[in-house]
Backbone bond lengths (Angstrom), bond angles and torsions (degrees), N, CA, C in turn:
res aa  C-N    CA-C-N  psi(-1)  N-CA   C-N-CA  omega(-1)  CA-C   N-CA-C  phi
1 X - - - 1.452 - - 1.527 108.04 -
2 X 1.321 116.33 125.88 1.457 118.61 179.57 1.534 110.72 -85.97
3 X 1.316 115.89 172.95 1.464 120.56 -174.71 1.530 113.04 -63.22
4 X 1.317 118.46 -37.05 1.465 120.89 -179.99 1.531 111.06 -69.22
5 X 1.311 117.04 -38.51 1.461 119.97 178.19 1.530 109.77 -63.86
6 X 1.321 116.80 -42.33 1.464 121.20 178.41 1.534 110.77 -65.34
7 X 1.326 116.85 -44.09 1.470 120.64 179.16 1.527 110.64 -62.45
8 X 1.324 116.84 -43.02 1.472 120.49 179.30 1.526 110.94 -64.92
9 X 1.323 117.56 -41.18 1.467 121.03 178.71 1.532 110.44 -63.23
10 X 1.319 117.01 -45.46 1.470 120.45 177.41 1.525 109.90 -61.01
11 X 1.323 116.78 -43.87 1.465 121.95 -178.78 1.531 111.01 -60.53
12 X 1.309 116.58 -49.42 1.468 120.70 -177.81 1.533 110.48 -65.71
13 X 1.321 118.00 -44.34 1.465 119.92 178.66 1.523 111.70 -62.34
14 X 1.320 117.06 -40.61 1.460 120.57 178.58 1.535 110.82 -64.40
15 X 1.320 116.61 -41.24 1.472 120.80 179.44 1.523 110.53 -67.05
16 X 1.320 116.98 -43.97 1.470 120.42 179.02 1.529 110.01 -58.62
17 X 1.318 117.04 -45.61 1.460 120.67 179.70 1.521 111.16 -64.85
18 X 1.321 116.86 -49.14 1.468 122.75 -176.58 1.521 111.89 -63.65
19 X 1.328 117.30 -56.57 1.468 120.66 -175.75 1.527 110.97 -73.99
20 X 1.324 117.18 -34.19 1.466 119.81 175.14 1.519 111.28 -63.21
21 X 1.329 116.22 -43.00 1.463 120.17 177.52 1.516 111.95 -65.57
22 X 1.319 116.74 -41.91 1.465 121.15 176.24 1.525 110.26 -58.65
23 X 1.310 116.36 -43.33 1.469 121.01 179.92 1.520 110.98 -65.09
24 X 1.313 117.54 -42.91 1.467 121.14 177.66 1.530 110.48 -61.21
25 X 1.315 116.76 -45.82 1.465 120.38 178.72 1.527 110.07 -60.25
26 X 1.330 116.82 -45.11 1.465 121.84 -175.32 1.517 113.00 -70.56
27 X 1.321 116.89 -46.28 1.465 120.45 -172.01 1.527 114.70 -93.69
28 X 1.328 117.69 -17.08 1.462 120.58 -177.52 1.530 111.53 -118.68
29 X 1.328 116.57 -57.42 1.465 119.93 -173.49 1.532 112.70 -65.70
30 X 1.317 117.70 -52.59 1.468 119.70 -176.89 1.530 112.58 -60.35
31 X 1.345 119.70 -46.38 1.470 118.47 177.11 1.537 112.78 -63.24
32 X 1.324 117.60 -36.86 1.474 120.09 178.75 1.525 110.56 -65.28
33 X 1.302 117.41 -44.06 1.460 121.13 178.81 1.526 110.07 -63.38
34 X 1.321 117.14 -40.49 1.472 120.75 179.83 1.526 111.28 -62.21
35 X 1.336 117.30 -35.84 1.471 121.07 179.98 1.523 112.80 -80.56
36 X 1.316 117.34 -32.59 1.463 120.85 -170.49 1.526 114.69 -92.70
37 X 1.296 117.75 -25.07 1.463 119.48 -171.44 1.523 111.76 -116.99
38 X 1.313 114.78 150.47 1.458 121.39 173.33 1.533 107.77 -70.35
39 X 1.342 117.88 152.80 1.467 120.15 -177.44 1.529 114.30 -49.44
40 X 1.301 118.30 -40.50 1.470 121.18 -178.14 1.531 112.36 -69.47
41 X 1.328 118.00 -20.67 1.469 122.05 -177.05 1.525 113.06 -100.23
42 X 1.330 117.55 -9.81 1.467 120.76 -172.84 1.519 113.73 -62.60
43 X 1.315 117.47 -45.57 1.458 119.65 -177.43 1.528 111.08 -62.40
44 X 1.343 117.34 -43.24 1.464 120.24 179.31 1.524 111.22 -63.84
45 X 1.343 116.85 -41.72 1.461 120.37 179.50 1.534 110.21 -66.35
46 X 1.325 116.17 -43.24 1.461 121.49 178.55 1.526 110.15 -60.06
47 X 1.316 117.07 -47.62 1.461 121.02 -178.55 1.523 112.90 -65.84
48 X 1.317 117.35 -32.46 1.461 120.77 -179.81 1.524 110.90 -60.39
49 X 1.315 116.74 -35.57 1.460 120.82 -179.36 1.530 110.89 -94.63
50 X 1.323 116.73 -49.94 1.455 121.47 -174.55 1.522 112.41 -67.70
51 X 1.325 117.13 -27.10 1.458 120.74 -179.88 1.518 113.06 -58.62
52 X 1.318 116.49 -36.84 1.470 120.20 177.38 1.526 110.83 -66.83
53 X 1.330 116.22 -39.19 1.467 119.29 179.39 1.520 110.92 -71.65
54 X 1.305 117.90 -33.19 1.459 121.37 -178.57 1.528 111.28 -57.23
55 X 1.314 117.02 -41.87 1.467 121.19 177.84 1.531 109.69 -63.19
56 X 1.319 116.65 -44.81 1.463 121.27 178.85 1.528 110.82 -64.76
57 X 1.336 116.47 -40.14 1.469 120.72 -179.52 1.526 110.51 -63.09
58 X 1.315 118.05 -36.02 1.468 120.48 176.77 1.522 110.49 -59.20
59 X 1.315 115.99 -41.30 1.473 120.29 178.95 1.524 109.97 -67.67
60 X 1.332 117.24 -46.55 1.471 120.63 -179.06 1.520 111.95 -62.94
61 X 1.326 116.92 -42.96 1.467 120.54 179.53 1.529 110.02 -63.99
62 X 1.320 116.45 -40.79 1.467 120.21 178.21 1.528 110.84 -63.88
63 X 1.335 117.09 -46.27 1.473 120.38 178.77 1.522 111.99 -63.84
64 X 1.336 117.14 -39.65 1.470 120.54 178.17 1.523 110.18 -62.68
65 X 1.324 116.64 -43.68 1.461 120.19 -179.94 1.520 112.75 -65.37
66 X 1.332 116.23 -46.34 1.462 119.77 -179.10 1.529 111.63 -65.47
67 X 1.322 117.03 -43.21 1.475 119.41 -179.41 1.527 110.60 -69.54
68 X 1.332 117.81 -37.62 1.460 120.37 176.80 1.521 111.82 -64.26
69 X 1.323 115.74 -43.11 1.464 120.38 177.08 1.521 110.55 -62.22
70 X 1.329 116.47 -44.23 1.461 120.42 179.93 1.531 110.78 -61.23
71 X 1.336 117.27 -46.63 1.472 119.33 -178.87 1.526 111.39 -64.55
72 X 1.328 117.40 -39.48 1.467 120.21 178.35 1.525 109.85 -63.91
73 X 1.316 117.06 -42.79 1.461 121.21 178.12 1.531 110.91 -65.80
74 X 1.322 115.87 -48.21 1.476 121.03 -175.71 1.533 112.14 -63.23
75 X 1.346 116.32 -37.49 1.463 121.08 179.31 1.528 112.10 -87.18
76 X 1.319 116.10 -3.02 1.460 121.92 -174.26 1.536 109.58 49.33
77 X 1.343 114.30 50.93 1.470 121.48 -174.31 1.530 112.76 -98.74
78 X 1.320 117.41 20.81 1.464 120.82 -179.51 1.522 111.40 -59.60
79 X 1.324 116.70 -31.38 1.462 121.09 -178.50 1.525 112.05 -59.82
80 X 1.321 117.63 -25.01 1.461 120.62 179.65 1.530 112.08 -59.69
81 X 1.316 116.60 -27.35 1.461 120.10 179.06 1.528 112.39 -73.15
82 X 1.327 117.06 -9.61 1.463 120.38 176.97 1.525 112.42 -99.80
83 X 1.321 117.52 -4.65 1.467 122.52 -176.77 1.524 110.20 -111.00
84 X 1.345 117.97 117.27 1.467 120.98 -178.63 1.532 113.75 -59.96
85 X 1.326 118.08 -21.76 1.466 119.78 177.53 1.524 111.63 -64.95
86 X 1.303 115.83 -21.00 1.463 120.54 178.23 1.531 110.26 -100.84
87 X 1.325 116.21 42.06 1.468 122.93 179.93 1.529 111.45 -54.48
88 X 1.316 115.35 -30.83 1.457 119.60 -177.61 1.528 112.25 -68.07
89 X 1.318 117.93 -24.02 1.468 120.43 173.72 1.532 109.11 -66.00
90 X 1.337 116.03 -43.58 1.457 120.48 177.31 1.534 110.07 -64.25
91 X 1.326 115.74 -40.77 1.466 120.28 -179.89 1.533 110.45 -63.17
92 X 1.338 116.98 -43.83 1.464 119.79 178.64 1.523 110.84 -61.68
93 X 1.319 116.30 -46.58 1.456 120.19 -179.48 1.536 110.91 -64.40
94 X 1.326 116.78 -43.82 1.462 120.41 180.00 1.513 112.35 -62.78
95 X 1.326 116.65 -46.44 1.464 120.65 178.53 1.526 110.34 -62.13
96 X 1.325 115.88 -43.99 1.460 119.54 178.55 1.532 110.74 -60.71
97 X 1.331 117.29 -43.68 1.469 120.62 179.96 1.527 111.85 -60.44
98 X 1.338 116.78 -43.15 1.464 120.28 178.84 1.524 110.12 -59.01
99 X 1.322 116.59 -50.28 1.460 119.90 -178.26 1.522 112.27 -68.28
100 X 1.324 117.61 -38.54 1.465 120.34 178.85 1.529 110.08 -62.44
101 X 1.321 116.87 -44.57 1.465 119.94 179.95 1.523 110.58 -66.13
102 X 1.340 117.38 -45.60 1.469 119.96 -178.48 1.523 111.32 -65.72
103 X 1.336 117.11 -51.22 1.465 120.38 -173.83 1.531 114.39 -76.53
104 X 1.317 116.15 -36.08 1.464 119.34 -172.40 1.525 113.69 -99.08
105 X 1.328 117.55 -19.19 1.463 120.06 -176.94 1.533 111.16 -121.01
106 X 1.336 116.52 -64.63 1.464 120.50 -171.56 1.524 113.43 -64.75
107 X 1.327 116.70 -46.76 1.463 119.14 -177.25 1.531 112.40 -61.08
108 X 1.314 118.71 -51.09 1.468 117.66 -179.98 1.537 113.43 -66.90
109 X 1.325 117.40 -34.33 1.460 119.66 -174.75 1.528 113.95 -80.65
110 X 1.363 116.92 -43.40 1.463 117.23 -175.15 1.527 115.35 -150.63
111 X 1.301 119.41 -25.31 1.465 121.03 -172.47 1.531 112.22 -64.47
112 X 1.300 116.87 -43.46 1.467 121.57 -179.85 1.536 110.22 -59.05
113 X 1.316 116.11 -47.64 1.474 120.77 179.84 1.528 110.59 -65.78
114 X 1.322 116.75 -39.54 1.471 120.16 179.33 1.528 111.18 -61.46
115 X 1.332 117.03 -45.07 1.464 120.20 178.85 1.525 111.00 -59.47
116 X 1.307 117.18 -41.39 1.469 120.01 179.59 1.522 111.85 -65.58
117 X 1.328 116.87 -42.37 1.467 119.47 177.72 1.518 110.70 -64.53
118 X 1.321 117.28 -44.47 1.466 121.14 -179.40 1.526 110.95 -66.65
119 X 1.314 116.91 -38.40 1.469 120.57 -179.30 1.520 112.11 -68.26
120 X 1.318 117.25 -24.62 1.465 120.06 178.71 1.522 111.43 -64.63
121 X 1.330 116.80 -30.23 1.473 120.07 -179.16 1.519 113.25 -104.35
122 X 1.339 117.74 -29.55 1.469 120.19 -177.13 1.532 109.99 -143.35
123 X 1.332 117.86 69.67 1.471 120.20 -174.84 1.530 113.61 -61.76
124 X 1.310 117.34 -38.13 1.460 119.71 -178.84 1.526 111.13 -66.50
125 X 1.323 116.31 -41.20 1.466 120.92 179.18 1.530 110.56 -63.61
126 X 1.320 117.42 -42.73 1.464 121.72 -179.87 1.528 110.44 -65.52
127 X 1.325 117.28 -41.63 1.456 119.99 179.18 1.534 110.73 -65.06
128 X 1.327 117.48 -39.72 1.475 120.48 176.10 1.527 110.72 -62.84
129 X 1.321 117.22 -39.96 1.466 121.73 178.02 1.527 110.67 -62.43
130 X 1.315 116.37 -46.26 1.472 120.64 178.03 1.528 110.33 -60.00
131 X 1.329 116.49 -43.22 1.469 121.16 -179.37 1.521 110.88 -63.44
132 X 1.317 116.98 -47.29 1.479 120.47 179.78 1.521 111.43 -62.19
133 X 1.334 116.90 -43.46 1.467 120.52 179.51 1.524 110.81 -61.72
134 X 1.335 117.08 -43.87 1.462 120.25 178.29 1.528 111.41 -63.59
135 X 1.317 117.85 -40.83 1.476 120.51 178.61 1.521 111.08 -62.17
136 X 1.321 116.53 -46.12 1.464 120.59 179.79 1.525 110.59 -62.14
137 X 1.321 116.88 -48.65 1.462 120.09 -179.08 1.523 112.35 -63.99
138 X 1.322 117.23 -36.16 1.466 120.33 177.22 1.526 110.89 -65.04
139 X 1.319 117.26 -44.83 1.468 120.64 178.57 1.528 110.89 -61.23
140 X 1.320 116.89 -46.45 1.467 120.61 178.79 1.525 110.38 -63.14
141 X 1.324 117.11 -39.55 1.464 120.74 179.56 1.520 111.63 -62.73
142 X 1.334 117.77 -44.43 1.461 120.49 -179.01 1.523 111.84 -68.18
143 X 1.324 118.30 -37.31 1.474 121.10 174.85 1.521 109.41 -63.14
144 X 1.322 116.06 -42.22 1.462 120.94 179.52 1.526 111.01 -64.17
145 X 1.313 117.21 -45.78 1.470 120.48 178.88 1.529 110.44 -61.07
146 X 1.328 117.14 -46.75 1.472 120.53 179.26 1.524 110.79 -60.11
147 X 1.322 116.98 -45.01 1.464 120.51 179.19 1.509 112.73 -64.78
148 X 1.329 116.79 -40.41 1.464 120.65 -179.64 1.527 111.48 -67.31
149 X 1.323 116.93 -41.81 1.465 119.78 179.26 1.532 109.77 -65.45
150 X 1.332 116.45 -47.99 1.471 119.53 179.08 1.519 110.49 -62.80
151 X 1.323 117.13 -45.79 1.453 120.89 -177.89 1.522 113.56 -64.86
152 X 1.319 116.33 -39.51 1.462 118.76 -179.57 1.514 113.13 -75.75
153 X 1.332 116.18 -7.59 1.466 120.83 176.61 1.522 111.53 -112.68
154 X 1.318 115.81 31.80 1.456 120.14 170.69 1.514 117.07 97.70
155 X 1.305 117.67 0.55 1.454 118.62 -179.76 1.529 110.30 -104.97
156 X 1.327 116.00 47.66 1.472 121.39 -175.86 1.518 111.12 -59.18
157 X 1.299 118.19 -31.15 1.462 121.29 -177.17 1.510 113.70 -82.26
158 X 1.324 117.87 -1.28 1.453 121.91 -179.70 1.520 109.45 -71.32
159 X 1.307 116.93 112.47 1.460 121.57 178.84 1.510 108.85 -104.93
160 X 1.347 116.56 145.03 1.473 118.82 -178.90 1.514 111.29 -69.56
């Protein structure tokens, strides 16, 4: 197995775990919590389950970023960021940046505490915000995955 094959395998596995987990949280966990728990209990129930995935997602996001950076460097594919036909490269980087900042910087430093303070006064509003954010990020993630798969298989000119 050469280095590019290994990097691509790590990249794909990290993306499958990260985006698959995001999708599970968005389409299964959040609706179940909304149906099963009272508004004041939703955040605690959500965190009890999602907290375990959050740690895993940090690892997957880190591996996706490192392997993506390595493949871009190894293929000397920086020029793709200057060509609009490779919009999916920008989408991958943008999505990764959002998750890297949220999971690796904002959540540990202040976001987690902010959600708890906000939930103390308006738990239903905070849960709706979390749900909307997850829905938006899931939709953007799936568009990005579809574009990246199509683009990396010869459909670089495919624009959304």
